[in-house]
Structure formats: structure tokens, C-alpha cells
C-alpha positions as CSV (number, residue, x, y, z in Angstrom):
1,X,-19.5,101.4,21.1
2,X,-18.3,104.8,19.9
3,X,-14.7,105.6,20.0
4,X,-16.0,108.5,22.6
5,X,-17.5,105.8,24.9
6,X,-13.7,104.2,24.5
7,X,-12.3,107.0,25.2
8,X,-14.2,107.6,28.0
9,X,-13.8,104.6,29.9
10,X,-9.8,104.6,29.4
11,X,-10.0,107.6,30.9
12,X,-12.3,106.5,33.7
13,X,-10.2,103.1,34.6
14,X,-7.0,105.7,34.2
15,X,-8.2,107.9,37.2
16,X,-9.3,104.8,39.3
17,X,-5.5,103.3,38.9
18,X,-3.5,106.6,39.5
19,X,-6.2,107.6,42.6
20,X,-5.5,104.2,43.8
21,X,-1.8,104.6,42.8
22,X,-1.8,107.7,45.3
23,X,-3.3,106.2,48.2
24,X,-0.8,103.4,48.4
25,X,1.6,105.6,48.4
26,X,0.1,108.2,50.6
27,X,-0.5,105.4,53.5
28,X,2.8,104.5,53.1
29,X,4.6,108.0,53.9
30,X,7.1,108.8,56.2
31,X,6.8,109.4,60.0
32,X,8.2,107.3,62.8
33,X,6.4,103.8,63.4
34,X,6.0,101.7,66.5
35,X,5.4,98.0,68.0
36,X,2.9,98.5,70.7
37,X,2.2,95.5,72.3
38,X,-0.3,95.3,74.9
39,X,-1.7,92.6,77.3
40,X,-5.0,92.7,79.3
41,X,-5.5,96.8,78.0
42,X,-1.9,97.3,79.2
43,X,0.7,98.5,77.3
44,X,3.8,96.1,78.3
45,X,6.2,97.6,75.5
46,X,6.7,99.9,72.7
47,X,9.3,99.7,70.3
48,X,10.4,102.2,67.8
49,X,11.1,100.1,64.2
50,X,12.7,100.9,61.2
51,X,13.6,98.8,57.7
52,X,16.7,97.9,59.3
53,X,15.8,97.3,63.1
54,X,15.4,93.9,63.5
55,X,14.9,92.5,67.5
56,X,12.3,89.9,68.7
57,X,10.5,90.2,71.7
58,X,8.9,87.4,74.1
59,X,5.6,88.2,76.6
60,X,5.1,86.0,79.2
61,X,2.8,85.4,81.9
62,X,2.6,82.2,83.6
63,X,2.9,79.2,81.2
64,X,1.6,81.5,78.8
65,X,4.3,82.8,76.1
66,X,4.0,84.9,72.5
67,X,7.6,85.4,70.6
68,X,7.0,88.6,68.6
69,X,9.4,89.2,65.8
70,X,10.6,92.7,63.8
71,X,12.2,92.8,61.2
72,X,13.0,94.7,57.8
73,X,9.9,97.0,58.8
74,X,7.4,93.9,59.8
75,X,6.2,92.6,62.6
76,X,4.4,88.8,63.3
77,X,4.0,86.7,66.1
78,X,6.7,83.2,65.0
79,X,5.4,81.3,68.1
80,X,3.1,81.2,71.0
81,X,1.8,78.0,72.4
82,X,-2.3,78.8,72.8
83,X,-4.0,76.2,71.7
84,X,-5.6,77.6,68.3
85,X,-2.3,79.2,66.8
86,X,-4.1,82.1,64.7
87,X,-2.0,84.0,66.0
88,X,0.9,82.5,64.8
89,X,-0.3,82.4,61.3
90,X,-1.7,85.5,60.4
91,X,0.8,87.7,57.8
92,X,3.2,90.1,58.8
93,X,2.1,93.2,59.8
94,X,4.2,96.5,58.6
95,X,1.5,99.5,58.3
96,X,0.7,101.6,60.4
97,X,-3.2,101.0,62.0
98,X,-2.8,97.3,61.7
99,X,-2.2,94.8,64.2
100,X,-2.4,90.8,65.3
101,X,-4.4,89.1,68.2
102,X,-3.5,86.1,70.3
103,X,-7.2,86.0,71.7
104,X,-6.6,83.5,74.5
105,X,-3.3,85.6,75.8
106,X,-5.3,88.6,75.7
107,X,-2.1,89.8,73.3
108,X,-2.6,92.4,71.3
109,X,0.7,93.4,69.1
110,X,-0.5,96.9,66.8
111,X,1.8,99.1,64.8
112,X,1.1,102.7,65.7
113,X,3.0,105.9,64.6
114,X,4.1,109.1,66.0
115,X,0.8,111.1,65.8
116,X,-2.6,110.2,66.0
117,X,-4.7,110.4,63.0
118,X,-8.1,111.9,63.4
119,X,-8.9,110.9,59.8
120,X,-8.7,107.5,57.8
121,X,-7.0,108.1,54.4
122,X,-9.6,107.9,52.6
123,X,-11.4,110.9,53.9
124,X,-8.2,112.9,53.3
């Protein structure tokens, strides 16, 4: 390899890293975030969240229940009585567009922003 080849490789790596950092920071920018809890395609709760907001919401229908925990801008299902517990073992979510689903209870916990985006972050 020549010196010019190494310089080009280093330049391309720097551009790729810079682009990744830009997309990461752009994706976490401002706007109000909401936790939207949907059961059987109907919104049952919409909660505005901030980094200092802390609360929990219990969804209950018949014998089924899910406890949704919101803390420091992160959201997760803390407890549920579904048979597979997949929703409980999901990692906390904190970005617009992320969701946790409990299929046995037909429950979706999603983070939404204050405005709908027509395009994704990659195409901006």
C-alpha cells in the first residue's frame, strides 16, 4: 500500500464515523415525546414524557394486566401476567418510533413524537 492509499482509507473512515455521529445526534433531537399505549388497535393512554418524568401505568382487562414503567425518558413493561413474558424481557425504549408489544394481551407501548415524520432519518 502506498501513502496515498492509506490517506484515502483514513479519510473514508473519518467520513463514515462523522456521518454516524450526525445521524445519531439528529435522531435524538428535540420535540416532545409521548408514550402511547394501544390495546386492540385503540389508544388507551397517551403520556407526555421528559427526562425527569417518572411514573407507572397499569393496563388491566379482565384477568390480564401489564405494568408500564416510565423513568428518566425510558419506557419498559415492568410486569405482566402473559404466558411468554417476552414483553417484560424487552430492553427499555427511549427513541421515537420504538415499541414494545405484548401479543397475548394485544398491547402496544410505543414512543411517538409531536409531529409525524414523512421520511425516515436516513433519507434526510
